[in-house]
N, C-alpha and C positions, 0 to 999 in steps of 0.2 A: 257344776252349772246345768243341770240337766232340766230345769224349768225355765231357765232365762227367756226363751222362745215365748213362753207364755205371760212373762212379766212385759216382754217389749210390745205384744200385742196389745194388752190393756194398756201399756204406758200412752202406746201409740193413740188411743181411742180417746183417752182422759185429757192427753195434751189436747187433741183436737177440741173436743168438748169444752175445755177452758179458754182456749183461743178464740171460740167463736160465741160463748155464751156468758162470758165473764170480763173482767178489768184484768185479768191475770197478766197480760203484758205489759201491765203498768208496772209491775215488780221491777221490770229490766230499770226503771230510773231511780231505785232506790238500792243505797248500801247497806249491806248485811253487816260483815265483818270484815275489817281491813279494806280492801278494795273490790271485794266480792259481792256481787247484788244480789238482792233478795231472790231474784229470780233463779240465779245460778246456785244460790243456798237451797233452794227448796228443790231445785233438780237434782242436785247433790245428796240430800236428805231422802229423796224418793229413791234414788240410785242405790244409795247405802243401805235402806231398808230392805230392797229387793233382794240384794247380797246376803243380808242378815237372813232372812225367811229361807232363802235357797240353801246358804250353807249348812243351816240347822234343820234344814227339811221338814220348816214349819207349815201346816196346814194354815193357809191365810186366805182371808178373802183379798185378793192380790188388787182387786180393782179399787174398794175402799183404801187398801192399805196406799196405793200410788197415788188416789184423790187427796187422802188425808193428808200426805207428805207433801204434795204440791201446794196444797190450801193452808199447812198449819201456820204459815206467818203472811197471812193475807192481810195484813194491816193496813197497807198503802201510804204511808206516810215517810219521812225519813226521821228516823228515832235518834241521828245525831243532830240535827237543827235545834239549837236552843231556844230559838223564838217559837218554836211549835210545842203543843201541849202533850209533850211527849214524856211527862214525868213517870217515874216507875217502870218504864218502857217493860222491864223484865218481868213484871206483875201484872200489868193490865192488857200487854198485847195480845195474848190468847184470845179472852174477851173481843177485842177489837176486831180481829182476824175473823172469829166467830161469826159477828155481826155482818162483816162485810160479806163473808161467803153465804150468809143465810139471804142478804138481799141479791145475790146474783144466781143462786143455786139452791137447789134442793138436796139436802145432806141426811145420810142415814146415822143410825146411831152410834156406829164404830168411826164415821168421821167426825161426828161432833166429839167423840170422846176423844181423838186424836186431837184436834184443834185446841180444844178447851184445857187439855190437860199434858200437853207436851213438856212442857216447863216444870212437872214436877222433879225434885223436891222444892224448889224455888217457890213455885205454887203448892201448897199442901195437900190437894186431895189427887190421890193417884189416878193414873189410867185404871181403866175396869176391862178392856179388851186387848188381847193379844198384839193387835196391830197398833194399837197406841202405844204399847210398853216398846215395841221394836222401833217406832218412830220417834220415842223418847231418848231412847239410846242412842239411835242413829244422828238424831238433831245434836246430841252432846259430841259425838265423834267428829260430824262435819265441822261443828263450830269451832272445838278444840284445832283440828287443822286448817280450818281457815285463818284462823289468829294466830296460830304459831307455826305454823308450814313455810317453808321459804317458797315463795313463787306459788301461791294458792292457784292463782287464776290460771296458770299455763295448764295444770291437770284438771280443773276445772272447766275450761275451754275444750280440751280434750273430751272428758265425759259429754259435756253438752252437744259438742259438734257431733258425736258418734251417736247420741240418742235425737238429734235434730233429723240428723241425716236417716235414721231407721223412722222417724216419723213422717218425713217426707216420702221415702218409699212406700211407707203403709199407706199414706194417702193416695199414692199413685195406684198401688194395687186394688185399693178399696173405689177407685174412680172408674 
C-alpha cells in the first residue's frame, strides 16, 4: 500500500470539490444495491479502484480514477421506483449520469470514458482508458459484494467512516 497517501490526498480534494460544486450529496438519498446507497457504492468503487491500481502498481491518473469512480452512477433518481421513468436502468444510467455530471462539472476524456463505459459488457462499447477498465472491474466487484455479502453496510460504513475522517482531517490541514 505504498501509494495510498497519494490516493487519499486526491480523494480528499475530489470529495471537497464534489460536495461544493455538484449535487453529489444527493446520492445519499438513493439506494443502489440492497440497502447500500448510491453515495456509499460510489465511495466503495473509488476505494476498490485505488486498491486495484495500487495492488498492481499501475500508473494511473489518480484524480481521474477517483473522480470518475465517484461520478460513475451520478444518475440522481431512485431506479427501484416503478413509477419513475427508469426503464432499462442498466443500459441507460451511464448516459444520464454523464449528462448530470456535465451539467455540474467539467470532465476530462478519461472521466467521460469511465462514466459512459463502466457498464461494459452490458453496454457493448468497451472502455478505452486504463482508468475506465479499472472502474469497470471495481464496479462489478463492489456490486457483487453489496448484493450478496451479508451485512455489506457494516463494512461500507467502516470504509466510508475512515474516508470521511481522512477528508475532514485533510480539510483541517488545508484550512
